[in-house]
C-alpha positions as YAML, in Angstrom:
chain: A
units: angstrom
residues:
- id: 1
  name: MET
  ca: [0.09, -0.10, 0.03]
- id: 2
  name: VAL
  ca: [1.21, 3.82, -0.98]
- id: 3
  name: TYR
  ca: [0.51, 6.23, 1.47]
- id: 4
  name: THR
  ca: [0.10, 9.61, 0.68]
- id: 5
  name: VAL
  ca: [-0.29, 10.93, 4.18]
- id: 6
  name: SER
  ca: [1.42, 8.79, 7.57]
- id: 7
  name: VAL
  ca: [-0.35, 10.23, 10.80]
- id: 8
  name: ILE
  ca: [1.80, 10.27, 13.57]
- id: 9
  name: ILE
  ca: [0.44, 10.49, 17.29]
- id: 10
  name: PRO
  ca: [2.83, 9.56, 20.33]
- id: 11
  name: SER
  ca: [0.24, 8.62, 23.89]
- id: 12
  name: TYR
  ca: [1.01, 8.26, 27.28]
- id: 13
  name: ASN
  ca: [-1.81, 7.46, 29.39]
- id: 14
  name: CYS
  ca: [-4.52, 8.89, 26.84]
- id: 15
  name: LEU
  ca: [-6.61, 5.85, 27.01]
- id: 16
  name: GLU
  ca: [-9.93, 8.22, 27.36]
- id: 17
  name: TYR
  ca: [-8.65, 10.60, 24.17]
- id: 18
  name: LEU
  ca: [-7.47, 8.37, 22.08]
- id: 19
  name: PRO
  ca: [-10.63, 7.04, 20.74]
- id: 20
  name: LYS
  ca: [-11.76, 10.64, 19.30]
- id: 21
  name: ALA
  ca: [-8.47, 11.84, 18.31]
- id: 22
  name: ILE
  ca: [-8.78, 8.00, 15.92]
- id: 23
  name: SER
  ca: [-11.59, 8.79, 14.92]
- id: 24
  name: SER
  ca: [-10.80, 12.44, 13.21]
- id: 25
  name: ILE
  ca: [-8.75, 10.73, 11.15]
- id: 26
  name: PHE
  ca: [-11.05, 8.04, 9.57]
- id: 27
  name: GLN
  ca: [-13.97, 11.05, 9.24]
- id: 28
  name: GLN
  ca: [-11.42, 12.68, 6.98]
- id: 29
  name: ASN
  ca: [-12.48, 9.75, 4.23]
- id: 30
  name: ARG
  ca: [-9.33, 9.24, 2.87]
- id: 31
  name: THR
  ca: [-7.99, 5.35, 2.30]
- id: 32
  name: ASP
  ca: [-4.01, 6.85, 1.67]
- id: 33
  name: ILE
  ca: [-3.56, 7.47, 5.13]
- id: 34
  name: GLU
  ca: [-1.05, 5.52, 7.36]
- id: 35
  name: ILE
  ca: [-2.12, 6.15, 11.38]
- id: 36
  name: ILE
  ca: [1.19, 5.27, 13.54]
- id: 37
  name: ILE
  ca: [0.92, 5.47, 17.20]
- id: 38
  name: VAL
  ca: [3.32, 5.52, 19.75]
- id: 39
  name: ASN
  ca: [2.57, 4.03, 23.04]
- id: 40
  name: ASP
  ca: [4.73, 5.47, 25.10]
- id: 41
  name: ASN
  ca: [4.71, 3.08, 28.47]
- id: 42
  name: SER
  ca: [0.73, 3.76, 29.03]
- id: 43
  name: SER
  ca: [-0.69, 1.86, 31.92]
- id: 44
  name: ASP
  ca: [-3.99, 3.03, 31.42]
- id: 45
  name: GLY
  ca: [-5.13, -0.16, 29.10]
- id: 46
  name: SER
  ca: [-3.88, 1.72, 25.94]
- id: 47
  name: ALA
  ca: [-2.08, -1.89, 24.60]
- id: 48
  name: GLU
  ca: [-5.42, -3.36, 24.92]
- id: 49
  name: TYR
  ca: [-7.03, -1.15, 23.25]
- id: 50
  name: LEU
  ca: [-4.43, -0.05, 20.86]
- id: 51
  name: ALA
  ca: [-3.93, -3.85, 19.91]
- id: 52
  name: ALA
  ca: [-7.65, -4.69, 18.86]
- id: 53
  name: LEU
  ca: [-7.36, -1.24, 16.83]
- id: 54
  name: SER
  ca: [-4.87, -3.01, 14.99]
- id: 55
  name: GLN
  ca: [-6.23, -5.72, 14.12]
- id: 56
  name: LYS
  ca: [-9.53, -4.41, 12.93]
- id: 57
  name: GLU
  ca: [-7.69, -1.59, 11.14]
- id: 58
  name: PRO
  ca: [-5.01, -2.32, 8.66]
- id: 59
  name: CYS
  ca: [-3.83, 1.22, 8.16]
- id: 60
  name: VAL
  ca: [-2.75, 1.59, 11.88]
- id: 61
  name: ASN
  ca: [0.70, 0.78, 13.15]
- id: 62
  name: VAL
  ca: [1.28, 1.08, 16.80]
- id: 63
  name: ILE
  ca: [5.05, 1.15, 18.51]
- id: 64
  name: THR
  ca: [5.78, 0.25, 21.87]
- id: 65
  name: ALA
  ca: [8.18, 2.67, 23.39]
- id: 66
  name: ASN
  ca: [10.09, 2.41, 27.34]
- id: 67
  name: GLY
  ca: [9.18, 5.92, 28.28]
- id: 68
  name: VAL
  ca: [11.29, 7.91, 25.13]
- id: 69
  name: GLY
  ca: [8.50, 10.86, 25.71]
- id: 70
  name: ALA
  ca: [6.85, 12.95, 22.72]
- id: 71
  name: ALA
  ca: [9.49, 13.65, 20.88]
- id: 72
  name: GLY
  ca: [11.26, 10.85, 20.70]
- id: 73
  name: ALA
  ca: [8.08, 9.27, 20.13]
- id: 74
  name: ARG
  ca: [7.69, 11.12, 16.87]
- id: 75
  name: ASN
  ca: [10.89, 10.66, 16.01]
- id: 76
  name: LEU
  ca: [10.58, 6.84, 16.28]
- id: 77
  name: ALA
  ca: [7.22, 7.28, 14.06]
- id: 78
  name: ILE
  ca: [9.11, 9.73, 11.48]
- id: 79
  name: GLU
  ca: [11.51, 6.87, 10.81]
- id: 80
  name: GLU
  ca: [8.83, 4.20, 10.57]
- id: 81
  name: ALA
  ca: [6.22, 6.25, 8.74]
- id: 82
  name: SER
  ca: [6.46, 5.35, 4.64]
- id: 83
  name: GLY
  ca: [4.08, 8.75, 3.67]
- id: 84
  name: GLU
  ca: [5.34, 11.48, 1.16]
- id: 85
  name: TYR
  ca: [3.92, 13.62, 4.05]
- id: 86
  name: ILE
  ca: [3.81, 13.55, 7.80]
- id: 87
  name: ALA
  ca: [1.24, 14.96, 10.04]
- id: 88
  name: PHE
  ca: [0.93, 15.08, 13.77]
- id: 89
  name: LEU
  ca: [-1.58, 14.79, 15.73]
- id: 90
  name: ASP
  ca: [-1.77, 14.53, 19.75]
- id: 91
  name: ALA
  ca: [-3.08, 12.19, 21.42]
- id: 92
  name: ASP
  ca: [-5.84, 14.44, 23.09]
- id: 93
  name: ASP
  ca: [-6.52, 16.83, 20.38]
- id: 94
  name: TYR
  ca: [-8.89, 16.12, 17.37]
- id: 95
  name: TRP
  ca: [-9.42, 17.12, 13.47]
- id: 96
  name: TYR
  ca: [-12.47, 18.70, 12.22]
- id: 97
  name: PRO
  ca: [-13.65, 17.10, 8.85]
- id: 98
  name: ASN
  ca: [-11.83, 17.96, 5.72]
- id: 99
  name: LYS
  ca: [-8.09, 18.84, 7.38]
- id: 100
  name: LEU
  ca: [-6.15, 16.31, 5.21]
- id: 101
  name: LEU
  ca: [-8.42, 17.46, 2.50]
- id: 102
  name: ALA
  ca: [-7.39, 21.27, 2.48]
- id: 103
  name: GLN
  ca: [-4.22, 20.26, 3.46]
- id: 104
  name: LEU
  ca: [-2.82, 18.26, 0.32]
- id: 105
  name: ALA
  ca: [-4.87, 20.68, -2.04]
- id: 106
  name: LEU
  ca: [-3.08, 23.40, -0.46]
- id: 107
  name: HIS
  ca: [0.46, 21.53, -0.62]
- id: 108
  name: ALA
  ca: [-0.18, 20.68, -4.79]
- id: 109
  name: GLU
  ca: [-1.29, 24.15, -5.59]
- id: 110
  name: ASN
  ca: [2.69, 24.97, -4.24]
- id: 111
  name: PRO
  ca: [4.69, 22.35, -4.82]
- id: 112
  name: ASN
  ca: [7.61, 24.71, -2.86]
- id: 113
  name: VAL
  ca: [5.71, 24.66, 0.13]
- id: 114
  name: ALA
  ca: [7.40, 22.25, 2.82]
- id: 115
  name: MET
  ca: [5.59, 22.72, 5.68]
- id: 116
  name: SER
  ca: [1.61, 23.87, 6.44]
- id: 117
  name: PHE
  ca: [-0.81, 24.65, 9.33]
- id: 118
  name: THR
  ca: [-3.54, 25.67, 10.51]
- id: 119
  name: ASN
  ca: [-5.79, 27.77, 12.85]
- id: 120
  name: TYR
  ca: [-7.04, 25.52, 15.65]
- id: 121
  name: ASP
  ca: [-9.74, 26.00, 18.67]
- id: 122
  name: HIS
  ca: [-9.21, 25.90, 22.36]
- id: 123
  name: VAL
  ca: [-11.82, 23.52, 23.72]
- id: 124
  name: ASN
  ca: [-12.42, 22.61, 27.41]
- id: 125
  name: GLU
  ca: [-12.96, 19.52, 29.16]
- id: 126
  name: GLN
  ca: [-16.30, 19.16, 27.80]
- id: 127
  name: TYR
  ca: [-15.20, 19.95, 23.93]
- id: 128
  name: GLN
  ca: [-17.15, 23.27, 24.15]
- id: 129
  name: TYR
  ca: [-14.96, 26.07, 22.55]
- id: 130
  name: THR
  ca: [-13.32, 28.81, 23.52]
- id: 131
  name: VAL
  ca: [-11.07, 30.85, 21.49]
- id: 132
  name: ASP
  ca: [-9.42, 30.09, 18.51]
- id: 133
  name: CYS
  ca: [-5.51, 31.05, 18.49]
- id: 134
  name: PHE
  ca: [-5.42, 33.58, 15.47]
- id: 135
  name: GLY
  ca: [-8.21, 35.71, 16.77]
- id: 136
  name: TYR
  ca: [-5.46, 37.35, 18.72]
- id: 137
  name: TRP
  ca: [-3.40, 38.16, 15.81]
- id: 138
  name: SER
  ca: [-4.29, 40.85, 13.67]
- id: 139
  name: GLN
  ca: [-1.99, 39.62, 10.48]
- id: 140
  name: PHE
  ca: [-3.88, 36.66, 10.38]
- id: 141
  name: THR
  ca: [-7.16, 37.81, 11.23]
- id: 142
  name: ASN
  ca: [-6.75, 40.80, 8.21]
- id: 143
  name: ILE
  ca: [-5.84, 38.07, 5.46]
- id: 144
  name: SER
  ca: [-9.22, 37.47, 3.02]
- id: 145
  name: THR
  ca: [-8.05, 34.71, 1.32]
- id: 146
  name: PRO
  ca: [-8.71, 30.65, 3.20]
- id: 147
  name: THR
  ca: [-4.64, 29.90, 2.08]
- id: 148
  name: HIS
  ca: [-1.80, 32.29, 2.56]
- id: 149
  name: HIS
  ca: [2.01, 32.01, 1.80]
- id: 150
  name: ILE
  ca: [4.10, 33.10, 4.32]
- id: 151
  name: ASN
  ca: [6.95, 35.83, 4.04]
- id: 152
  name: GLN
  ca: [9.77, 35.76, 6.14]
- id: 153
  name: PRO
  ca: [8.45, 32.37, 7.70]
- id: 154
  name: LEU
  ca: [11.03, 32.04, 10.40]
- id: 155
  name: ALA
  ca: [10.36, 36.04, 11.47]
- id: 156
  name: GLN
  ca: [6.69, 35.38, 11.77]
- id: 157
  name: VAL
  ca: [6.84, 31.96, 13.66]
- id: 158
  name: LEU
  ca: [9.47, 33.24, 15.69]
- id: 159
  name: GLY
  ca: [7.72, 36.50, 16.84]
- id: 160
  name: HIS
  ca: [4.45, 34.80, 17.35]
- id: 161
  name: ASN
  ca: [4.87, 31.44, 17.99]
- id: 162
  name: VAL
  ca: [1.00, 29.85, 16.50]
- id: 163
  name: VAL
  ca: [2.17, 26.65, 15.13]
- id: 164
  name: GLY
  ca: [-0.44, 24.06, 16.78]
- id: 165
  name: THR
  ca: [1.50, 20.65, 17.03]
- id: 166
  name: SER
  ca: [-1.40, 18.85, 15.74]
- id: 167
  name: THR
  ca: [-2.42, 21.64, 12.88]
- id: 168
  name: VAL
  ca: [1.18, 20.60, 11.51]
- id: 169
  name: MET
  ca: [1.63, 18.80, 7.63]
- id: 170
  name: VAL
  ca: [5.31, 18.18, 6.65]
- id: 171
  name: LYS
  ca: [6.83, 16.74, 3.31]
- id: 172
  name: ALA
  ca: [8.60, 13.62, 4.85]
- id: 173
  name: SER
  ca: [11.60, 14.40, 2.84]
- id: 174
  name: VAL
  ca: [12.16, 17.88, 4.99]
- id: 175
  name: PHE
  ca: [13.42, 15.77, 7.49]
- id: 176
  name: GLU
  ca: [16.70, 14.82, 6.02]
- id: 177
  name: THR
  ca: [17.33, 18.78, 5.25]
- id: 178
  name: VAL
  ca: [16.59, 19.52, 9.26]
- id: 179
  name: GLY
  ca: [16.41, 16.35, 11.34]
- id: 180
  name: LEU
  ca: [14.25, 15.33, 13.35]
- id: 181
  name: PHE
  ca: [12.94, 16.17, 16.84]
- id: 182
  name: ASP
  ca: [15.57, 17.17, 19.47]
- id: 183
  name: THR
  ca: [15.09, 14.60, 22.26]
- id: 184
  name: SER
  ca: [17.55, 16.30, 24.67]
- id: 185
  name: MET
  ca: [15.16, 19.29, 25.19]
- id: 186
  name: SER
  ca: [12.25, 18.46, 28.18]
- id: 187
  name: TYR
  ca: [9.91, 21.31, 26.29]
- id: 188
  name: CYS
  ca: [9.30, 23.08, 23.07]
- id: 189
  name: GLU
  ca: [11.24, 20.61, 20.95]
- id: 190
  name: ASP
  ca: [8.32, 21.20, 18.26]
- id: 191
  name: TRP
  ca: [8.36, 24.92, 18.02]
- id: 192
  name: GLN
  ca: [12.34, 24.51, 17.56]
- id: 193
  name: LEU
  ca: [11.48, 22.07, 14.67]
- id: 194
  name: TRP
  ca: [9.48, 24.21, 13.17]
- id: 195
  name: LEU
  ca: [11.59, 27.43, 13.42]
- id: 196
  name: LYS
  ca: [14.26, 25.02, 11.32]
- id: 197
  name: ILE
  ca: [11.97, 24.01, 8.65]
- id: 198
  name: CYS
  ca: [11.35, 27.96, 8.72]
- id: 199
  name: GLU
  ca: [14.59, 28.49, 8.06]
- id: 200
  name: ASN
  ca: [15.43, 26.77, 5.06]
- id: 201
  name: PHE
  ca: [11.77, 26.08, 3.53]
- id: 202
  name: GLU
  ca: [8.85, 27.72, 2.26]
- id: 203
  name: VAL
  ca: [5.59, 27.63, 4.80]
- id: 204
  name: ALA
  ca: [1.94, 28.07, 4.37]
- id: 205
  name: VAL
  ca: [-1.26, 28.56, 6.22]
- id: 206
  name: LEU
  ca: [-4.46, 27.79, 6.38]
- id: 207
  name: THR
  ca: [-6.48, 30.49, 8.31]
- id: 208
  name: LYS
  ca: [-9.58, 28.34, 8.95]
- id: 209
  name: SER
  ca: [-9.55, 26.24, 11.87]
- id: 210
  name: TYR
  ca: [-9.54, 22.73, 11.20]
- id: 211
  name: THR
  ca: [-7.98, 20.97, 14.89]
- id: 212
  name: GLY
  ca: [-9.95, 20.73, 18.66]
- id: 213
  name: TYR
  ca: [-6.62, 21.31, 21.01]
- id: 214
  name: LEU
  ca: [-8.60, 20.27, 24.28]
- id: 215
  name: VAL
  ca: [-7.15, 22.56, 27.24]
- id: 216
  name: ARG
  ca: [-6.90, 19.81, 30.52]
- id: 217
  name: ARG
  ca: [-6.60, 21.15, 33.96]
- id: 218
  name: ASN
  ca: [-3.53, 18.29, 34.15]
- id: 219
  name: SER
  ca: [-1.74, 18.79, 31.28]
- id: 220
  name: ILE
  ca: [1.61, 19.08, 31.09]
- id: 221
  name: THR
  ca: [2.39, 22.37, 30.41]
- id: 222
  name: GLN
  ca: [-0.97, 23.55, 33.04]
- id: 223
  name: THR
  ca: [1.14, 22.70, 36.24]
- id: 224
  name: ASP
  ca: [3.27, 26.08, 37.54]
- id: 225
  name: SER
  ca: [6.70, 24.03, 38.24]
- id: 226
  name: LYS
  ca: [6.31, 22.76, 34.37]
- id: 227
  name: ARG
  ca: [4.63, 26.18, 33.06]
- id: 228
  name: LEU
  ca: [8.04, 27.66, 34.14]
- id: 229
  name: GLN
  ca: [10.52, 25.18, 32.48]
- id: 230
  name: HIS
  ca: [8.10, 25.38, 29.28]
- id: 231
  name: LEU
  ca: [9.05, 29.24, 29.35]
- id: 232
  name: GLU
  ca: [12.77, 28.68, 30.48]
- id: 233
  name: CYS
  ca: [12.95, 26.68, 26.78]
- id: 234
  name: ILE
  ca: [11.19, 29.37, 25.07]
- id: 235
  name: GLU
  ca: [13.22, 32.17, 26.09]
- id: 236
  name: HIS
  ca: [16.67, 29.43, 25.50]
- id: 237
  name: ILE
  ca: [15.59, 29.18, 21.99]
- id: 238
  name: ILE
  ca: [14.86, 32.71, 21.17]
- id: 239
  name: THR
  ca: [17.93, 33.48, 23.08]
- id: 240
  name: GLY
  ca: [19.70, 31.41, 20.49]
- id: 241
  name: TYR
  ca: [18.78, 33.18, 17.77]
- id: 242
  name: LYS
  ca: [20.11, 36.31, 18.87]
- id: 243
  name: GLN
  ca: [23.03, 35.27, 19.00]
- id: 244
  name: ARG
  ca: [22.92, 34.00, 15.62]
- id: 245
  name: ASP
  ca: [23.29, 35.94, 12.36]
- id: 246
  name: VAL
  ca: [20.59, 34.90, 10.67]
- id: 247
  name: GLY
  ca: [18.73, 37.96, 9.52]
- id: 248
  name: LEU
  ca: [16.13, 38.39, 11.92]
- id: 249
  name: SER
  ca: [15.28, 42.25, 12.97]
- id: 250
  name: ARG
  ca: [14.82, 44.19, 16.09]
- id: 251
  name: HIS
  ca: [11.25, 44.02, 15.62]
- id: 252
  name: THR
  ca: [11.22, 40.46, 15.17]
- id: 253
  name: PHE
  ca: [12.88, 39.71, 18.41]
- id: 254
  name: ALA
  ca: [10.58, 42.47, 20.30]
- id: 255
  name: LEU
  ca: [7.60, 40.33, 19.13]
- id: 256
  name: ALA
  ca: [9.00, 37.07, 20.52]
- id: 257
  name: ASP
  ca: [9.93, 38.93, 23.73]
- id: 258
  name: ALA
  ca: [6.93, 40.54, 24.36]
- id: 259
  name: LYS
  ca: [5.02, 36.53, 23.67]
- id: 260
  name: LEU
  ca: [7.69, 35.37, 26.64]
- id: 261
  name: LYS
  ca: [6.89, 38.36, 28.91]
- id: 262
  name: GLU
  ca: [3.62, 37.97, 29.08]
- id: 263
  name: GLY
  ca: [3.47, 34.63, 29.13]
- id: 264
  name: TYR
  ca: [5.59, 35.34, 32.37]
- id: 265
  name: ALA
  ca: [3.15, 37.58, 33.72]
- id: 266
  name: ASP
  ca: [0.49, 34.53, 33.22]
- id: 267
  name: TYR
  ca: [2.80, 32.25, 35.43]
- id: 268
  name: TYR
  ca: [3.42, 34.92, 38.10]
- id: 269
  name: ARG
  ca: [-0.38, 35.34, 38.20]
- id: 270
  name: THR
  ca: [-1.29, 32.48, 39.10]
- id: 271
  name: GLN
  ca: [1.06, 32.12, 42.16]
- id: 272
  name: ASN
  ca: [-0.72, 35.90, 42.99]
- id: 273
  name: LYS
  ca: [2.77, 37.10, 43.08]
- id: 274
  name: PHE
  ca: [1.25, 40.64, 40.85]
- id: 275
  name: ILE
  ca: [4.16, 43.09, 41.50]
- id: 276
  name: ASN
  ca: [5.77, 40.41, 38.97]
- id: 277
  name: ALA
  ca: [3.15, 40.12, 36.85]
- id: 278
  name: LEU
  ca: [2.36, 43.57, 36.42]
- id: 279
  name: CYS
  ca: [6.63, 44.11, 35.81]
- id: 280
  name: TYR
  ca: [6.57, 41.24, 33.06]
- id: 281
  name: GLU
  ca: [2.95, 42.61, 31.59]
- id: 282
  name: GLY
  ca: [4.48, 46.49, 31.42]
- id: 283
  name: TYR
  ca: [7.43, 44.79, 29.61]
- id: 284
  name: ALA
  ca: [5.33, 43.10, 27.08]
- id: 285
  name: PHE
  ca: [3.56, 46.35, 26.50]
- id: 286
  name: LEU
  ca: [6.63, 48.46, 25.92]
- id: 287
  name: LEU
  ca: [7.74, 45.71, 23.03]
- id: 288
  name: ASN
  ca: [4.79, 45.46, 21.97]
- id: 289
  name: PRO
  ca: [1.15, 46.90, 22.86]
- id: 290
  name: GLN
  ca: [-1.85, 45.09, 22.71]
- id: 291
  name: ILE
  ca: [-5.32, 45.96, 24.54]
- id: 292
  name: ARG
  ca: [-5.25, 42.55, 26.30]
- id: 293
  name: ARG
  ca: [-1.64, 43.57, 27.87]
- id: 294
  name: PHE
  ca: [-3.16, 47.20, 29.24]
- id: 295
  name: LYS
  ca: [-6.29, 45.18, 30.92]
- id: 296
  name: ASN
  ca: [-4.10, 42.72, 32.11]
- id: 297
  name: GLY
  ca: [-1.96, 45.35, 33.86]
- id: 298
  name: LEU
  ca: [-5.00, 47.13, 35.51]
- id: 299
  name: GLY
  ca: [-6.30, 43.83, 36.76]
- id: 300
  name: ASP
  ca: [-2.48, 43.45, 38.19]
- id: 301
  name: ILE
  ca: [-2.70, 47.06, 39.93]
- id: 302
  name: LYS
  ca: [-6.17, 46.32, 41.38]
- id: 303
  name: LYS
  ca: [-5.63, 42.90, 42.80]
- id: 304
  name: LEU
  ca: [-2.58, 44.86, 44.29]
- id: 305
  name: ILE
  ca: [-4.33, 46.96, 45.32]
- id: 306
  name: LEU
  ca: [-7.16, 44.75, 47.06]
- id: 307
  name: SER
  ca: [-4.85, 41.78, 47.86]
- id: 308
  name: PRO
  ca: [-2.40, 41.92, 50.78]
- id: 309
  name: ILE
  ca: [1.36, 42.08, 49.33]
- id: 310
  name: THR
  ca: [3.14, 38.35, 49.49]
...
């Protein structure tokens, strides 16, 4: 069987969500898809579920790993994949109908495009819509066409960090140039790889939402310590680009730093450290004035007035 797309799903104790993710792939109504699921040392019954699924569905290939992490799991699957394109889907996310059809059409019409991604919706644990990703960014909301070829993709993706992993489709041949995910990184290894692709290839985006991104209370990036480590990884990547001569402007770094400082402000807000939050939010506003940052700063001031300083 010749596959057009290899869909890669790393999974660790996600049996509660896997059926929805996998069902959304079958709902793409294509027969030229292989699904590679890496069961990374799950203990929730995933192994039994996936064994039964692979017996029923010949296009499902299950790889068993022993705690290699998301980056390592994706790398194992990429090395096993036979599709012309690689599409990524996290085990707790899901695709909307025609997602693959839209991206394959984009690549067919733009053969030089090596990577595409789409808008996506944040949903809560009841799968209720909360907000879409691109709604924050005027450079996407102002686009009138559904397909947008990104000029200076490295600057755009570094400055705004809007690429959702579960929306990404990449030509399989690209990995021969940029390599695989960096397994030495605890977080942001996906963003780092997208940036490498942006350095070397053309990138395009679909402005319509084609993916549901589940925001879980116990998500790996939701706990305070994990959030801080995640921000530190982002800062490390930005600093690395500042130290290299890749032609990025001061404005690009200001945008990237502003988003980073806003992230630190959110983190300190959860710690009830409103002075820290206000300082970071103010820094973000100075780097890239946005009305939400002004409102967040006002909220921090109000909480400082009403709450004892800790």
